[in-house]
N, C-alpha and C positions, 0 to 999 in steps of 0.2 A: 855589261857593255865592254867588250874586249876590243883592243886596238888591232883589228885584223880585218882583212877583206875576205877571209875564208868563210864559207857558209857555216852557219851556226850548227853545231852538233850537240844534241841534248845528251848530257852525260847521265849515266845510270848509277854512278857512285862517285864519291869525293875521294880524290887521291892527291898526293904530292902537295904542291903549294896551295891548291884549293882547299885541301883538307886542313892544312896547317892554319890557313887564314880563317876558315870557318870555325875551327876548334877554338881559336883565340876569341873570336866574336862571341861564340856561344858561351864560353867561360865568363867573359865580361858581363854578358846578359844575365848570367846566374849569380855571379859574385857581387857585382856593383849594387843591385837593389838591397841586398842583405846588409852590406856595409853602410849604405845611406840610412836604412831603417835603424840599424843599431845605434848610430850616432844620434839620430833624432829622438829615438825612444829614450836613450840614456839622458840626453841633455834637455829635451823639451816635452817628453811624454807624448810624442806624436809619431805616427807612422809617416813614411815618406809620401804615401798617398794623401794622407790628411794634410800634411804640410803643403803639398801641391795644390790642393783644393783651396786652402786659406791664402796661399800666395797668389793664385790666379784671381781670387776675389780682391785681394789687396791692390792688384794692378788694373782691375776693371773700372770703368767709369762708375762713379758713385759706389764703388766697392760692391757692386751687385751684378749678378748674372742669372739668367734662366738656368734652372737645374739641367735642362736638356743640353744647353750650350756647355755648361760646366762638365757634364758627363762626356761630351765629345772631346773637350780639351784633355780630360783625364783618361781617355780611352776606357771608359767605364760604363757598365750598365747603370740605368737609373736606380735599380735595386741596390747595387753596391754603393753607389753615391748616396742614396737615401739613408742607408745604415751608417755611413760615415757622418753624414750631416746630423743624424740623430745624436751621435756621440759628441760632435762639435757643438751642437745646440745645448747639450746637457752641461757643458762648461761655460756657456754664454759667449762663445766665440763666433757663432753663426746664427742667423735668424732666417726662417723661411716664411714667406707670405705669398698669397695669391698675386699673380701679375695683374695690376689694375688695367693694363691695356688689353689683356686677354686672360680671363679667369681660368682657362684650361691649362695654363702654365703656372709653375711655381717659381718664385724668385728666391735665390739665396743671397743674403747680404752679410757682409763681414761687419761684426759689431766693433765698437771701440776696444773691447777686451780682446777680440780676435786680432785686431790690428796690432795690439800690444804683444800678443802671442807670436805673430809673424815677426815683428821687430825683434823680439827676444830670441827666436829660434834661428833667424837668418844668419847671423855671424858664424855660428858653429857649423851650420850647413855649408856656407860658402867656404869656410876653412877646409871642411872635409872634401868638397868638390875639388878645390885646388890641390889638396894633398894627394888625392887618389887619381885625379885625371889631369887637370890643367897644368900643374907644376911639373908633370912628367913629360910634357910635350914642348917642343920649340914653337915659336910663333907660327912658323910655316906648317908644322904638323897640326897645330890647333886649327888653322884655316882649312887644311886638308880634311881634318876630321869633321868640321862643320859642313863642308861640301859633300863629303861621303855620306854623312847621316842624312842630309837633305835628299840625296839621290835615293837612298834606301827608303826613306819615309814616303817619297812620291811613288815608289814601286808598290808600297803596301796600301796606301790610301790616297785618293785624289785630293781630299781636303787637307789643309796644312796643319790642322790642330792648333794648339796654343802657340803663339809666337810673342816674344817680347815686343812691347810697343816702342 
């Protein structure tokens, strides 16, 4: 969405400022997940994906969501989510049960042990997010980044995905 009245020309390659901008975004997309995973693995023995699953459940009503909803929030296939849920269940952090409202669905519920795991992992994760991203930006830049990511997310998918309540 460029600020111009000129007709849109579909570029065939990235050059100049567009290339520099995209190279920065692409590098962040590659490097940031690894940095978040490294901290969570070291300090909490969780992947960033697993932490996200537990965190979403911790913020859900009754700490429970349908697996299909959780997969949507995590931008995950049900198969990938199921493998992660199996690992999380093996530690007693998550419990899966049939949905009593509709047995075709499975509910994922955060256990008390799972809540304790989220509570334990969150401070280190928050410190890492601040160190790598938020503390590097001014308040104005943080607001701009939020607006930019929302525009990009809407271009990728119509639904909003997980949002803080």
